[in-house]
Structure formats: C-alpha cells, structure tokens
N, C-alpha and C positions, 0 to 999 in steps of 0.2 A: 548485585554482586553474587559470586558463587562461594558458598561455604563448604569446607571440607572438614569432616570429623576424623580425627586421628586417634586410634585406640592407644591405650597405655602400652600394649605389646609392640605396636608399630613405633611409638615414640622411643621405647627402649631399644628397638632394633636400629632406628636412625641414629640414636646416641652412640651405640656400639660401633656403627659404621664410621661415624665422624671421628671417634677416638682412634679407631684402627688406622684411618687415613692420616691423622695427626702423628701417630706413632711411626707409620711408614715414612712420612716426610722427615721426621726427626732422625730415623735410621739412615735415610739417604744423605741428610746433612752431615751426620756423624761419619759416614763413609767418604764424604767429599774430601778431595785433596786440598791441602792448605794453599794459600796464595803463594805464587812464585816469588822467590827472592829476586832482588835486582840483578844479582850475578847470574841467575838462571835465565832471566829474561834477556840479558846481554848475550849469553851463550846461544840461546835460540835465535836471536837476531843475527849473530855471526854465522850460524848454520844456514840460515835462510840466504845468506850472501855467499855461501860456498865453503865455509870452514868445515873440515872433516877430521882434522887432528886437534883434539880438544884436551887441554890440560886444566884440571880443576882440583883444588886442594881436597884432601880426604875429608869427608863430612860436609862439603859445601853443596852437595846435591846433584851429582852426576846422574844418578839413576832416575831422578825426577825429570831431568832434561830428556833422557831417553824415552820416558813415558810420554812426555809431551810430543816428541817427534813421532813416536809410534802412533799416537792418536790421529795424526794427519797423514800417515804414510799411504801411498797409493796402492800398495799390495801387501803381500805377506812380510812379516818382520821376524828377524832372528836376533836374539840377545845372547851373546857369547860371554861366559864367565869361566874362570879357571877352576873353581872348586864347587863341591856340593853345598858347602855352607853358604856361599854366595847364591847358588841356585835357589835355595830355600828363601833367602832374603828377597831376591827379585820376584819370587813367586807371589809374595803378598802385594807387590806393586803391579804385577801383571797376572791377575787371578784367572783370566780366561785363556791364558797361553798354555800350550802343552809343554811339560817339562821333559827334558831329554838328558839322560845321564844314568849312572849306575842305580839300579832299582826302578827305573822308569822305562827302559828301552824296549821292553816287551809289550808296552801299551802306548806306542806312539800314535797320536791322532793326526794322521796325514793331512786331513782336511782343515786342521786348525788354522786360524788367521795369523797366529804368531807362536813362536817357540822360544823358550829359555833353555839354553843348552850349555853343558860343560865342554871345554875344549876337546877333551878326549873322545867325545861322542859326536863331534861336528860332522864327521865323514858320513854318518848315517843319514844326513839330510842333503847330501850332495846333489840329489836329483830334483830338489825343490827350487823353484825360482823365487828369489826374494827381492823386494823393492828396496828394503833397507836392512842393513846389518849393523848392530851396535856392539862394538868390540870392547868389553870392559877389561881393565888392566892391560891396555894395549902396548905397554912397554915390552910385553912378550911378543914373539912372532905369531902370526896367524897359524892356527892348528893345521896339521896336514889333512888334506881332503876337505877343507872348509868350502862350503858353497860360495858362489860368487854373487856379486851384486854391483849395480852401478853406484849405489850409495853405501859405502862402508865408512862408518863413523868410528874413529879411534879415540877412546876415552882413557885417560890415565891421570894420575897425580904426579907422575915422574917420567914424562917422555924424554927419550935420549936426544932427539932432535928438536928443532924449533917448532913449537905448536902454532896453529893458525888461530886459536883462541886460547888465552891463558888467564886463569884466575888463581893467583899464587896464594900460599898460606899467609904471607904477610898482609895481603889485601883482605883476606877473609877475617883475620884477627882484627884489623883496623876497622872493618865494617861491622864487627860484632857477630859475624856468622860463626866463627870459631873462638874458643877461649885460648888466651895465651898460656903457655906452660913452659916449665923448665924440665930438662932431662937430667936427672941426678944419677950419677954412677958412684955409689958409696964403696969405700974399701973397709971391709969388716973383718973381725977376728975369726979365724977358721973354727968351724963348729958352732958358732954362735951368731950366724948371719941374721936370722930373723929377729933375735933380741936386739942386736946392734942397730938394725934398721928401725925397729919400733922405737928404740930409745932415742935415735937421731930425730925422728919425727916429734917425739914428746918434747925434747929439749929445744927444738927450733919450731915449735908450733906456730908462732906468729908469722913465720915465712911461708908455711904451707897451709893454703886454704882448703884444698881438696887434693887427695893423692890417689893415683892408680898404680898399684903394685902388681906386677906380673909374676906368677909362680908356675913352676913346671908341671905340677899336678894339682888335682882338686884337694888331695890330702894336705899338701903344703899350704894351699890357700886357707884351708880351715885352720891349720896350725898357726898361721900368721895372724888370723883373726883372734885366736885365743891369746897369743902373746901380746898383741896390741891392746886387747881388752884388759889384760892383767896390769898394763901400765897406764890405764885410764884413758885410752884412746877409743873412740867410737869407730868400729870397723865392721865390714861385712865382706863375705866372699861371694863371687859369682862364677858360674860355670855354664858351659853350653854354647 
C-alpha cells in the first residue's frame, strides 16, 4: 500500500476548504425558494394547459408563479408592475433581471435575459422580442407602447371578467394560506380618533387577536403607538 504524509498546514488548509464548502452549501440552501403551495402548483398546471388570465388572492403567491414560469421560458421575459414599490419587491425574486423605471432607465442592460419594468416605462422596451410577459395587477389596461408577446399572462386578484384560473380569497383562507380577518369601520368622536380606536381595541381585546391599523403619515402611526401603549396595548409602527 501507498502511504501519504499530510502536514499540519495541509490539514488546516483542507479543513478550511471543507468548512468553506459547507458554508457555501448552507448559503445556497438558505437562498433556495420554499416549496410550492398546492394553489401555486394548480396555477402552473392550468398555465401549462393554456390559462393566461389568472386570478389569485392577494398574498397567495402570484409572483412565485411568475418566477416558476420564467425559469422555463423559451426566451426573454418581461414582468410588468404598476409602481416602483412593486418593482423593488419583484427585484428580490428576479435578482438577475434588469430593472426598468424611474431611476434605472439610463442604465438599461439590453442583453439581459429578463426585465422587471413599471408600466410607464414599458415603451422603452418595445424593440425587444419577448417569449413571455407577466402582467401584474392586470385589472388595469396594458400600458401604451407595451412590447408584444405570444404569451402574455394576466395576473390579478380582481379581474373584471371571467378568469381562466381562479384561486379566491375564501379558498385561500380555508386552505390556511391566508388568515381570516374582519374589516372594522369605527365611528369615533371628532378630534379624539386615535384614543377612541385604541380604547375600542382595549375594551374588546378578546375579539381582536391581531390588528393592522393604517395611518396617513408616519407621525400619525407613531402617535397611535404611543396612545395604544398608554392604554396598556402592545403596539408598533411600520413604514416603508
């Protein structure tokens, strides 16, 4: 048999290499997308059969369906969104795609395999041939000057017409994909709206498990947090 002597330095080097590989594998697993929900699998199956008008409840995973479709697209892909806020949200799901919209239009990477674009900038891409276009919030009309494609997928939670695939909010709640909730419209005393609302939550605490309150400004949100805290309610404000 052949014996090989390994020095301490070589052993340390091999150990570092092994640890680096393990860390890289862990990072890849951390970046891996979660398993598809049954509703997303059903939507993809419907798309395979020709569905192009897709209605899925907010929060049920439309953007993930787009990502799955994009991964097997035969050519360039365009994702259309109405606002810059959604542009930035989609950017995390499509990290290799070129962003097109205010603040990005001077640096368009024309050779990119995919684009995430706000409606108002879609005309800038009219000379590109796309195999797939995924139109988010498609209850709006297609933007003027939008590029064409043989595969335009219309995604929305509120289509005006009859969708070709539908996953309604009631189904999402029943399946545990979304949480059930009540919409409360309180009538409060003028000038004391935040106190009245916080007091309502305090007095009916058993009814409210978790509450999301919308405010017009960050300052109002912070003020409501203070008022709620003064009445013994745990509250926090979010912005952005």
